[in-house]
N, C-alpha and C positions, 0 to 999 in steps of 0.2 A: 794926464789926469792930475787934477788939483789935489794938494794936500788937505786933509781934514785937520784943521789947526784950532785948538782952543786954548784960552788963557785961564789960569787959576782953576785947574781941573781937580775935583775931588777924587782921590785914589783909594778911599777907604774900602770900596768894594772891588778894587783891583788887586788886592793882596789877600791871600787866604787866612792870614792872621787877623784881618779886619782892623789893622792899626790905622789911626787917623793920619792922613797924609794928603798934601796938596802939591800939585805940579805947577810950576810957574808957566810952562808952555807944554802942551800935550799934542802930539802929532800922530795920526794913524797912517801907517804905510801899508797900502794894499798890494804892493808889488815890491820886489827888490829894488827896482829903479826908483820907486817912491821913497824907499829907505835911504837911498843915495841922496835924493833931493832934500829930505829932512836933515840929513847930516851936513849937507852943503849949506843949508840955511843956518843951522846952528853954528857952523864954523864961521860963516859970514858975519853973524851977529855976536860972535864971541861967547856963546852959551856953552856951559858944560853939558855933556850928553849922557843920558841914561837910557838903556834899552830895557823895556819891560815886556815880559811875555805873559805867562799865566799867573805870575805873582805867587807861586806856590812854595818857593824856597827862599823867601826874602823877608828881611826885617826892614821896613821902611821908616825913615825918620819923618818928622812932622811936615817937612817942606823940602821939596826937590827943586833946587834952583836950575835955571837953564831949560833945556828941552828934554822931555821924556818921550821917547819914540816907541810906539807899539806896533810891531809887525802883525798883520792879519792875513798875509798870504798863506794858503793852507791846501795847496794841491798835492797830490801824490800819484805815483804810477809804478807799476811793476814791470821790470825789464827781464825777459827770459835770458839766462846765460847758457844753461845746458839742462840735461835731464835731472841733474842733482840740485841745482840751485838757481836763485833769482836775485836780482838787485831791486831794491825799493828806493825810489827817489822821492823824498818828502820835504815839503816846505817847512820853515821854522814855525809858522803860526798854526800848524796842525795840532789838534789836541792829541797828546800822546796816547791816552787810554783808548780813544776812539780808533786810532791807527792800529793799536795792538789787537783789538777785537776784530777789526776788519780783516787783518792779515790772518788771524787765527781761524776765522770763518772760511778762509780760502785754503786752510790746511797748510799754511806756510810756517815753518818751524824756526824758532830762535827767540821770538819776543814774548811768547805766551807767559813766561814766568814774571814778566814785567808789567802785567795787567794792573790797572787801577792806580798806577802812580800818577798823581796829579801833575798838571802843568802842560806846557807846549813842547813840541819836539826840539825847538831851538835851545831850550834850557837843558836838555838831556845830557849833552856832552860836557857841560860845565862841571858838574859834579860826578860825572860818570855814573849815572843812576844804576842802581842794582837792587835785586830782591830775589829771595828764594834760590840762591845759588847761581844767579846769572847777572852779569854786568853788561852795560851797553857796549863796552869795548870788545866783548866777545863776538858781537855781530856787526859792529860799525866798520865800514870800509873807508869812507871819506866824509869830511865836513866842509860844506860850502860856506865861505866867510866873505864879509866886506870889511875892508880896512879904511876907516874914516880919514886917517891922517894922509894916506896916499891916494885915497879916492879910487881904490882898486877892488875888484872882486877876485877871489882866488879860491884855492881848494887845498885842504890839508889832509894828508893820509892819517889813518888811525895812529900810526907810529909817531907822526909829527905832534900829536896831541898830548904825548907824555902822560898817558892815563895812569892813575893809581887808585887806591881805595878812596872813593868819593873825592877825587882830585883830578885835575887836568891842567894843561897849559893855560886854559881860559880863566882859571882862578889865580894864576900867578903871572907869568911874563906877558900874557895877552889880555889881562884883566882890563876892561874898558878900552882896549885897542883893536879888538876884532869882534865884529858882530856876526853871529851865526845866522845864515840865511837858509840853510837846508842841510839835510843828511842823506847819505847813501848807505843803506844797510844791505848786508848779504845774508839771505835766509835759505834754508834748506827745503826742498820739496819732500824729502824723506823724513819719516818720524825720527826725532831725536829728543825724546822726553828726558827731562832732568827733574827727578822727583825725590832727591835725597833730603830736602828740607822738611823738618817736622813730620807731620802726618799727611803731607801732600799726596803721597802714593796711596794712602788708604782712602782718599777722597775720590779717586778716579779708578776706572776699571783696569784690567791687566793690559789692554791695548788702547790707551786713551788717545783721543784726537787732540790737536793743538787747542781747539776751542774748549774741550772739556777741562784741560789743564788751566787755561786762562780763567774759566769760570770758577774752578776750585780755588785758584789764587785769590780771586775777588771775594769769595766766600770767607776765606781765612782772614783777609785784610779787613773786611767789614766786621768780623767778630772781634778783632783786636784794636782797630784804629777808628777814631771818630771821623765822621764825614765833615770836611771843612764847611760845607753848606749848612750843617746843623750846629757845629761847635767849632769856632775859628781855631785853626792850628796850621802849622807848617810841616806836618809829618814828623819824622824823626828829627829831634832837635840837636842831639849829640851823635857824633860818630862813635862807632864801637872802637874803643881804644886798643892799640897794639902795644904790648909790653914784651920785655925780654923773657926768655924761657925761665931764667932763675927767679925773676919777679913773680911769674905765674905760679911756679912751684912753691914759692914761699906763701903765696896767698892760699893755695890749695891746702896747705897744712892746717890753717885755721878755718877755712871754708871749703871742705872737700866736695860740696855740691855745686861749686861755682862753674857755670858754663865756660868752656874755653875751647878755642879752635886753633890748633897748630898751623902755622903758615910755612910755605915752602922755604923761606929764608931762616927758619929756626925760631922766629918770634911767635908770639901767641896773641890771638885776637880775643878780647873779652867782650861780654855783652853789657853795654852801657845801661840798658834798662834794668838788668838784674842788679847791677851795682847801686843804682839809684833806689831801687826797691828795698835792698838790704839796709839802706840808710833810713828806712821808714818814711820815705817821701812819696810813695805812690798815693795819689788822691789828695796830697797836701795842696792847700790853696792859700795864696797870699795876695790879698787885694783882688785885682782884676784877672790874675793869672793863676794857673794851677798845673799840677802834674796829673795827667789823665789817670782815672781810676782803674783802667784795664791795662794800660800800656805806659809804663813809667818813662819811656823814651820820648813821649809826646808831651809837649807843653801846650796848654790850651788857654785861649783868651775868652773870658766871659763877657767882655765888653767894658768900655770906659777906660782902658789902660793905655799906656804910651810905650813906645819902643824902649826908652830908658828904663822904665819900670820892669819890662820884660827881661832886659839884659841884666839888671840887678838881681832879679829872681833866679835867672839861669846861673849867674855867678855864685850865688849862695848854694845852689844845688851842687855845682862843680866843686865848690870848696868843701862841702860835706863829704863828697866822694873821695876827694884828695886826702882829707884828714883821716878817714877810716882805712882806705885801701892804698894810699900813696899812688893813685892813678889820676892822670890829668885827662879831663874830658874836653874835647874840642867841639865847638859849635859847628853844626852843619849848615844852617841857613846863612846866606850872605846878608850883611848889614849895609844899607845904602842910605845916604843922607844923614848919618849920625857921626858926630865928631868923636 
């Protein structure tokens, strides 16, 4: 099968922030083997390589030199293990939300709280996506990868991925060195509802189905978060910061209503959106960018802005939070093609 190869491709519609970007070379990979072909071509030509999925957690610079490869393979299947559980094998190019809803409709448990997270399955392990009390690492068994340098396909266990809060080996040691081609998830046949987040339990009945929980999560997300197809954004722009217990207690003395979540290691997770809101920044607009009026954790692009302007705006927000609370906010989306 021949590679679909284009030069000087506009990627403005290929990232949910809607940032202007052009790819020097753009290649579609319809199978893992075509991904290998694309990487071999890039290596032969001496091009730098960028893998682009759904473009939902990225800040793209104006020009991506070399080859931008986009996997479009998106098959998935369920493998029965026993009466209690199943394995789900899914390709990297599958839309994550579509997979979640399909599995929830089959009453398979484990992914329902992760409904309506934008992007493709291949990006899910990179930042260990999570929502409403569940993280991908809770249900992930293996990650299928391709290593361009060695031209080998391989498989990493969940423990190999060194998952943390919005973190993984793919953001660190293997950044740009391992391309995810598929996931293996382990889900339950038996109900295992996790409803401790917010008013999620109030939105479903006493014995909810996986589909009912997924639909409730979608409802909550739509009430709080802007749809990227209507208003360009990359979802949560900052990670919820984790501080020491002493730091949290000090902040609580002056702000007793501050949301805080004790962690198993004794540290405390704070709500980045609340911190930004308390700085009076919710709804604030600066040029082409702004803080969303309903969710201060989301930065939105009204059009006509650049990646550098966005990063400058985000830096200003983080600086205001640091000045008031002494808390450092860390960016969640990855920046590509920006010096």
